[in-house]
C-alpha positions as CSV (number, residue, x, y, z in Angstrom):
1,X,108.8,113.4,116.8
2,X,109.7,109.8,115.7
3,X,107.8,108.4,118.6
4,X,104.6,109.8,117.1
5,X,104.9,107.2,114.3
6,X,106.1,104.3,116.5
7,X,103.8,101.3,116.6
8,X,105.8,99.5,119.3
9,X,103.6,97.4,121.6
10,X,100.7,97.5,119.1
11,X,99.2,94.5,117.3
12,X,97.7,94.8,113.8
13,X,95.5,92.6,111.8
14,X,96.0,93.0,108.0
15,X,93.8,91.2,105.6
16,X,95.0,90.6,102.0
17,X,98.5,90.4,103.4
18,X,99.8,87.7,101.0
19,X,100.8,90.0,98.2
20,X,100.5,93.4,96.7
21,X,99.3,96.3,98.8
22,X,98.4,94.2,101.8
23,X,101.9,92.7,102.0
24,X,103.5,96.1,101.7
25,X,101.3,97.5,104.4
26,X,102.0,94.6,106.7
27,X,105.7,94.9,106.3
28,X,105.5,98.7,106.9
29,X,103.6,98.3,110.1
30,X,106.1,95.7,111.3
31,X,109.0,98.0,110.5
32,X,107.3,100.6,112.6
33,X,107.3,98.2,115.6
34,X,103.9,96.5,115.4
35,X,103.3,92.8,115.7
36,X,101.4,91.9,112.5
37,X,98.8,89.2,112.1
38,X,98.9,88.6,108.3
39,X,95.6,87.2,107.0
40,X,95.1,85.7,103.5
41,X,92.5,83.6,101.8
42,X,94.5,80.4,101.9
43,X,96.1,78.5,104.8
44,X,99.7,79.2,103.7
45,X,99.1,82.4,101.7
46,X,100.8,84.8,104.1
47,X,103.8,82.6,104.9
48,X,106.2,84.6,102.7
49,X,105.0,87.9,104.2
50,X,105.5,86.6,107.7
51,X,108.9,85.2,106.8
52,X,110.0,88.5,105.3
53,X,108.9,90.4,108.4
54,X,110.7,88.0,110.7
55,X,113.9,88.0,108.7
56,X,113.9,91.8,109.1
57,X,113.6,91.4,112.8
58,X,109.9,92.1,113.1
59,X,107.1,90.1,114.7
60,X,104.3,88.5,112.7
61,X,102.0,85.5,112.5
62,X,99.8,84.0,109.8
63,X,96.0,83.6,109.7
64,X,93.6,82.6,107.0
65,X,90.0,83.2,106.0
66,X,87.8,83.2,102.9
67,X,86.5,86.7,103.1
68,X,83.5,85.8,101.0
69,X,82.2,83.6,103.9
70,X,80.6,85.4,106.9
71,X,81.4,82.4,109.1
72,X,85.0,82.4,108.1
73,X,85.3,86.2,108.8
74,X,83.7,85.7,112.2
75,X,86.3,83.0,112.9
76,X,89.1,85.2,111.7
77,X,88.1,87.9,114.1
78,X,87.9,85.4,117.0
79,X,91.3,84.0,116.2
80,X,92.9,87.4,116.1
81,X,91.3,88.5,119.4
82,X,92.3,85.2,121.0
83,X,96.0,86.3,120.6
84,X,95.4,89.5,122.6
85,X,94.2,93.0,121.9
86,X,94.2,94.1,118.3
87,X,95.0,97.8,118.2
88,X,95.1,98.3,114.5
89,X,92.8,96.7,111.8
90,X,93.7,97.1,108.1
91,X,90.9,95.9,105.8
92,X,92.9,95.4,102.6
93,X,91.6,92.0,101.3
94,X,89.7,92.5,98.1
95,X,88.6,91.1,94.8
96,X,87.5,92.4,91.4
97,X,85.5,91.0,88.5
98,X,85.3,92.6,85.1
99,X,82.2,92.3,82.8
100,X,79.9,94.8,81.0
101,X,77.2,96.0,83.4
102,X,74.4,94.5,81.3
103,X,76.0,91.1,81.4
104,X,77.5,91.2,84.9
105,X,76.8,87.9,86.7
106,X,74.9,88.3,90.0
107,X,77.0,85.6,91.7
108,X,80.1,87.7,91.0
109,X,78.4,90.8,92.2
110,X,77.6,89.2,95.5
111,X,81.1,87.8,95.9
112,X,82.8,91.2,95.3
113,X,80.4,92.9,97.7
114,X,81.0,90.1,100.4
115,X,84.8,90.3,100.1
116,X,85.3,94.1,99.7
117,X,82.5,95.4,101.9
118,X,80.8,92.9,104.1
119,X,84.0,91.4,105.5
120,X,85.5,94.8,106.2
121,X,82.4,95.9,108.1
122,X,82.1,92.7,110.1
123,X,85.8,92.7,111.1
124,X,85.5,96.4,112.0
125,X,82.4,95.6,114.1
126,X,83.9,92.7,115.9
127,X,87.3,94.3,116.6
128,X,85.8,97.7,117.0
129,X,83.7,96.4,119.9
130,X,86.9,95.5,121.8
131,X,88.5,98.8,120.8
132,X,85.5,100.7,122.3
133,X,86.0,98.8,125.6
134,X,89.7,99.9,125.6
135,X,89.0,103.4,124.4
136,X,91.6,103.1,121.7
137,X,92.0,101.8,118.2
138,X,92.8,102.5,114.6
139,X,90.9,101.1,111.6
140,X,92.2,101.6,108.1
141,X,90.0,100.6,105.1
142,X,91.4,100.4,101.6
143,X,89.2,102.5,99.2
144,X,90.1,103.2,95.6
145,X,90.0,105.8,92.9
146,X,86.7,104.1,92.1
147,X,85.4,105.5,95.4
148,X,85.3,108.7,93.4
149,X,84.5,107.7,89.9
150,X,82.6,105.0,88.1
151,X,85.2,102.9,86.2
152,X,84.5,100.7,83.2
153,X,83.1,97.2,83.4
154,X,83.6,97.0,87.2
155,X,80.2,98.0,88.6
156,X,80.4,95.7,91.7
157,X,83.9,96.8,92.6
158,X,82.9,100.5,92.1
159,X,79.8,100.0,94.3
160,X,81.9,98.3,97.0
161,X,84.6,101.0,97.1
162,X,82.0,103.8,97.2
163,X,80.4,102.0,100.1
164,X,83.8,101.6,101.9
165,X,84.3,105.3,101.8
166,X,80.8,105.7,103.3
167,X,81.3,103.1,106.0
168,X,84.6,104.7,107.0
169,X,82.8,108.0,107.7
170,X,79.9,106.3,109.4
171,X,82.1,104.4,111.8
172,X,84.2,107.5,112.5
173,X,81.1,109.4,113.4
174,X,80.1,106.8,116.0
175,X,83.4,105.8,117.3
176,X,85.5,109.0,117.5
177,X,84.0,109.5,121.0
178,X,85.7,106.3,122.1
179,X,89.2,107.5,120.8
180,X,89.0,105.2,117.7
181,X,90.1,106.6,114.4
182,X,88.6,105.1,111.3
183,X,90.1,106.3,108.0
184,X,90.7,105.0,104.5
185,X,93.4,105.0,102.0
186,X,92.4,105.4,98.3
187,X,95.3,104.0,96.2
188,X,95.6,105.4,92.7
189,X,96.7,103.1,89.9
190,X,99.1,100.6,91.4
191,X,101.0,97.7,89.8
192,X,99.3,94.7,91.5
193,X,97.4,91.6,90.5
194,X,94.1,93.4,90.6
195,X,95.2,95.8,87.9
196,X,96.9,93.2,85.6
197,X,94.2,93.5,83.0
198,X,94.6,97.3,82.9
199,X,98.3,97.1,82.7
200,X,98.1,94.7,79.8
201,X,95.7,96.9,77.9
202,X,98.1,99.1,76.0
203,X,95.7,101.9,75.2
204,X,94.1,102.1,78.8
205,X,97.6,101.9,80.4
206,X,98.8,104.8,78.3
207,X,95.7,106.9,79.0
208,X,96.0,106.2,82.8
209,X,99.7,107.0,82.9
210,X,99.2,110.2,80.9
211,X,96.8,111.5,83.6
212,X,99.1,110.7,86.5
213,X,101.2,113.8,87.2
214,X,103.9,111.6,88.8
215,X,104.2,110.0,85.4
216,X,104.1,106.4,86.7
217,X,101.9,103.8,88.3
218,X,102.4,103.3,92.0
219,X,104.3,100.5,93.6
220,X,102.9,98.8,96.7
221,X,105.7,100.3,98.9
222,X,104.3,103.8,98.0
223,X,101.5,103.1,100.5
224,X,103.9,102.4,103.5
225,X,104.1,105.9,104.8
226,X,100.3,106.6,104.6
227,X,99.5,103.3,106.4
228,X,102.0,103.9,109.2
229,X,100.7,107.5,109.6
230,X,97.1,106.5,109.9
231,X,97.9,103.6,112.3
232,X,100.0,105.8,114.6
233,X,99.5,108.5,117.2
234,X,100.4,111.1,114.6
235,X,96.8,110.6,113.2
236,X,95.0,110.8,116.6
237,X,92.9,113.8,115.3
238,X,92.4,112.4,111.8
239,X,89.0,110.7,111.5
240,X,86.6,109.8,108.7
241,X,89.1,110.8,106.1
242,X,89.8,109.1,102.7
243,X,93.4,109.7,101.9
244,X,94.3,109.5,98.2
245,X,97.7,108.1,97.5
246,X,97.6,108.5,93.7
247,X,100.5,110.4,92.3
248,X,98.2,113.3,91.7
249,X,95.7,111.5,89.6
250,X,92.6,113.1,91.2
251,X,94.2,116.6,90.8
252,X,94.7,116.3,87.1
């Protein structure tokens, strides 16, 4: 049974791997046996993640790309593929901007959509084309609780995460015939940089925590099992699914 979850001999590209959820996922995939290409927005951004993986006996390398730039994303895909087949893609890199909808700056709207949606689609497209040729691949997108609800003062983020859920299903529909599984993880409320503003808002923090049956916010390591599952042979018949890892928030 353990072999179902082994990623030995696989190579994974994880964006947003410098910290938070991306780092936790990169470390988990490496622990399961994958060689992990850790991508971040700055040249040295993933060095700590790579070092942690190597210190634990895993294999990893660092890549960098500004996910808001289509040209940079194209280059990231090319650099990853130049190192050999990429069997697993995790689109975790993301950004958020908070402002009331009637005052939301369009430049921030475009940036959020470029990073959260366009980059994920383009990387899926480029790496997916190679997966189709090999008749094998796993793509994991990072959705959100805001793939289900509207949120407050984050219209661009909400739109991008609804779209991620839709793209996940659309790609699964097209690529399942090629033995490619495209799924998403929808994290609940996790303690990361992206949620710093919510954590600092005493009233919102309390309201959110009260709704979570587990009684606490998630820690990045809480995503490890879900990521390894969706990247492994254990999920070979799971496709187009958005897996909530939320401590029961959606069920409340």
